[in-house]
C-alpha positions as CSV (number, residue, x, y, z in Angstrom):
1,X,6.6,53.2,15.8
2,X,7.7,56.0,13.5
3,X,8.5,59.6,14.5
4,X,5.2,61.0,13.1
5,X,3.3,59.1,15.7
6,X,5.1,61.2,18.5
7,X,3.2,64.3,17.3
8,X,-0.3,65.2,18.6
9,X,-3.1,65.8,16.0
10,X,-2.7,69.5,16.2
11,X,1.0,69.3,15.7
12,X,0.5,67.1,12.6
13,X,-2.0,69.6,11.3
14,X,0.5,72.4,11.9
15,X,3.5,70.4,10.3
16,X,1.5,69.7,7.0
17,X,-0.4,72.9,6.7
18,X,0.3,74.5,3.1
19,X,2.6,71.5,2.4
20,X,3.0,70.5,-1.4
21,X,3.0,67.0,-2.8
22,X,5.3,65.3,-5.1
23,X,4.6,62.3,-7.4
24,X,7.3,59.7,-8.2
25,X,7.6,57.0,-10.8
26,X,8.8,53.7,-10.1
27,X,12.6,53.8,-9.9
28,X,12.8,57.5,-9.4
29,X,15.0,58.9,-6.8
30,X,13.4,61.2,-4.1
31,X,16.7,62.4,-3.0
32,X,20.4,61.2,-3.3
33,X,23.3,60.7,-0.8
34,X,25.2,63.9,-0.2
35,X,22.6,66.3,-1.5
36,X,21.8,69.4,0.6
37,X,18.6,68.8,2.5
38,X,15.9,71.3,3.3
39,X,12.9,69.2,3.9
40,X,11.8,65.7,4.9
41,X,8.9,63.7,3.3
42,X,5.6,62.0,4.5
43,X,4.9,59.0,2.3
44,X,1.3,58.9,1.6
45,X,1.0,56.2,-1.2
46,X,3.5,53.8,-2.6
47,X,6.9,52.2,-1.3
48,X,10.4,53.7,-1.0
49,X,13.8,52.2,0.0
50,X,16.5,53.8,1.7
51,X,20.1,52.8,0.5
52,X,23.7,53.6,-0.1
53,X,25.8,52.7,-3.0
54,X,28.8,50.3,-2.3
55,X,32.2,50.5,-3.9
56,X,31.3,47.5,-6.0
57,X,28.3,49.5,-7.5
58,X,25.7,47.6,-5.7
59,X,22.9,49.2,-3.5
60,X,23.0,48.5,0.2
61,X,19.5,48.6,1.3
62,X,18.8,50.0,4.8
63,X,15.1,50.4,5.2
64,X,11.9,50.1,3.4
65,X,9.4,52.9,3.8
66,X,5.6,52.5,3.8
67,X,2.8,55.0,3.9
68,X,2.3,56.9,7.1
69,X,6.1,57.2,7.7
70,X,8.3,60.4,7.6
71,X,11.5,60.1,5.6
72,X,14.8,61.9,6.5
73,X,13.2,63.8,9.4
74,X,16.3,63.4,11.7
75,X,18.3,65.3,9.3
76,X,16.4,68.4,10.7
77,X,18.9,68.0,13.8
78,X,22.3,67.0,12.0
79,X,24.9,69.6,11.8
80,X,26.1,69.2,8.3
81,X,22.4,69.2,6.6
82,X,23.0,66.8,3.9
83,X,21.1,63.4,3.3
84,X,23.0,60.5,4.6
85,X,21.5,58.0,2.0
86,X,19.5,57.7,-1.0
87,X,15.8,57.1,-1.2
88,X,14.2,55.6,-4.5
89,X,10.5,54.8,-5.3
90,X,9.9,51.1,-5.8
91,X,6.5,51.7,-7.4
92,X,4.4,54.8,-8.2
93,X,4.4,56.9,-5.0
94,X,3.3,60.1,-3.6
95,X,5.1,62.1,-0.7
96,X,4.1,65.3,1.0
97,X,7.1,67.8,1.1
98,X,7.6,69.0,4.8
99,X,10.0,72.0,5.6
100,X,12.5,71.2,8.1
101,X,12.0,74.6,9.9
102,X,8.2,73.6,10.6
103,X,9.3,70.3,12.4
104,X,12.2,72.1,14.2
105,X,9.8,74.6,15.5
106,X,7.1,72.1,16.8
107,X,9.9,70.1,18.5
108,X,11.5,73.1,20.1
109,X,7.9,74.3,21.4
110,X,7.4,71.1,23.4
111,X,10.3,70.0,25.6
112,X,8.5,66.6,26.3
113,X,8.3,66.0,22.5
114,X,12.1,66.9,22.2
115,X,12.8,64.2,24.7
116,X,10.6,61.7,22.8
117,X,12.5,62.4,19.7
118,X,15.9,61.7,21.6
119,X,14.7,58.5,22.8
120,X,13.3,57.5,19.4
121,X,16.9,58.4,18.0
122,X,18.7,56.6,20.9
123,X,16.6,53.5,20.2
124,X,17.6,53.6,16.5
125,X,21.2,54.1,17.4
126,X,21.1,51.0,19.7
127,X,19.4,49.1,16.9
128,X,22.2,50.0,14.5
129,X,24.8,49.1,17.1
130,X,23.2,45.8,17.5
131,X,23.0,45.2,13.7
132,X,26.8,46.2,13.4
133,X,27.6,43.7,16.1
134,X,25.6,41.0,14.1
135,X,27.5,41.8,11.0
136,X,30.9,41.1,12.6
137,X,29.8,37.3,12.7
138,X,31.9,35.5,10.0
139,X,29.5,32.7,9.8
140,X,26.3,33.7,7.8
141,X,24.0,31.2,9.8
142,X,25.1,32.8,13.1
143,X,24.1,36.4,11.6
144,X,20.7,35.2,10.4
145,X,19.9,33.4,13.7
146,X,20.8,36.4,15.8
147,X,18.7,38.7,13.5
148,X,15.8,36.4,13.6
149,X,16.0,36.2,17.3
150,X,15.8,40.1,17.6
151,X,12.3,39.8,15.9
152,X,10.9,38.1,18.9
153,X,9.1,39.7,21.4
154,X,9.6,36.9,24.0
155,X,11.8,33.7,23.9
156,X,9.9,31.0,22.0
157,X,7.1,33.4,20.8
158,X,5.9,33.5,17.3
159,X,7.2,36.3,15.3
160,X,6.9,38.0,11.9
161,X,9.7,39.2,9.9
162,X,8.8,42.8,9.4
163,X,10.9,43.6,6.5
164,X,11.3,42.0,3.0
165,X,13.6,39.0,2.4
166,X,15.6,41.3,0.0
167,X,16.1,43.9,2.8
168,X,17.0,41.2,5.3
169,X,19.5,39.8,3.0
170,X,21.1,43.1,2.3
171,X,21.3,44.0,6.1
172,X,23.1,40.7,6.7
173,X,25.5,41.2,3.8
174,X,24.4,38.1,1.9
175,X,22.8,37.4,-1.6
176,X,18.9,36.6,-1.4
177,X,19.7,33.3,-2.6
178,X,22.1,32.6,0.3
179,X,19.3,33.8,2.7
180,X,16.6,31.5,1.0
181,X,19.3,28.6,1.3
182,X,20.0,29.3,5.0
183,X,16.4,29.4,5.9
184,X,15.8,26.1,4.1
185,X,18.8,24.6,6.1
186,X,17.5,25.9,9.5
187,X,14.2,24.2,8.9
188,X,15.9,20.9,8.0
189,X,17.9,21.4,11.2
190,X,14.6,21.8,13.4
191,X,16.0,25.1,14.3
192,X,13.3,27.2,12.5
193,X,9.8,26.6,11.5
194,X,6.9,28.5,10.0
195,X,3.0,28.7,9.9
196,X,1.8,31.1,7.2
197,X,3.5,34.4,8.0
198,X,4.4,33.3,11.6
199,X,7.9,32.1,12.4
200,X,9.4,30.1,15.4
201,X,12.9,29.6,16.6
202,X,13.9,26.7,18.4
203,X,15.2,27.4,22.1
204,X,18.4,29.4,22.5
205,X,20.0,26.3,24.2
206,X,19.2,24.1,21.1
207,X,20.5,26.5,18.7
208,X,23.7,27.2,20.8
209,X,24.5,23.5,21.2
210,X,24.1,23.0,17.6
211,X,26.3,26.0,16.4
212,X,28.6,26.2,19.7
213,X,27.4,29.7,20.4
214,X,27.4,31.7,23.6
215,X,23.8,31.9,24.9
216,X,24.3,35.4,25.9
217,X,24.2,36.4,22.4
218,X,20.7,35.7,22.3
219,X,19.8,37.7,25.5
220,X,16.7,39.9,25.6
221,X,18.3,42.2,28.1
222,X,21.9,42.8,28.8
223,X,23.1,39.8,31.1
224,X,20.1,37.8,30.6
225,X,20.2,34.7,28.3
226,X,17.4,33.0,26.6
227,X,16.4,29.6,27.9
């Protein structure tokens, strides 16, 4: 789900009417952290990464963006009006430039849509809180297991990792090489397996017994632990 899917077809037409496009070369910045923001973007072709620079000079990746998704649309409703992170093209890309006022007008005209945008943002905040909680884990394997469990729709079900391994490693504050070693280790421990692009986790009970974890850390809903 991305925020553009909340709009009706007529609202999408209204949003994109008379919009201009912008071509990006691989490695080119679309916008930089702290820049005044006057527009958001719809990625038409290519691949973008959203990131922040860390004190050590490295880039902390937050999200990959693929065609059909809006970028920086929520800045429309922020009080300071500055981009909270940077966006860079990973390959030759094309974006459509969307003025913030157009999006704000559409949302303000339909109260139901405004409520849907609030729910979308609330879900995003909850996801960030969950990720922050995971990052407080000192043990790297614990962080990875909890993140993988979050990709499951149901306990024991097959799942796909919906982001690149580079982004997953960045989200877990580990090097990609460390992530690869941990994935191999979990396979050897029979706690993780894969068939093609589908992954399978062992039961929460097996994982928690092996790593001495609290089963509630793998709950699908508050107060409910996986079996």
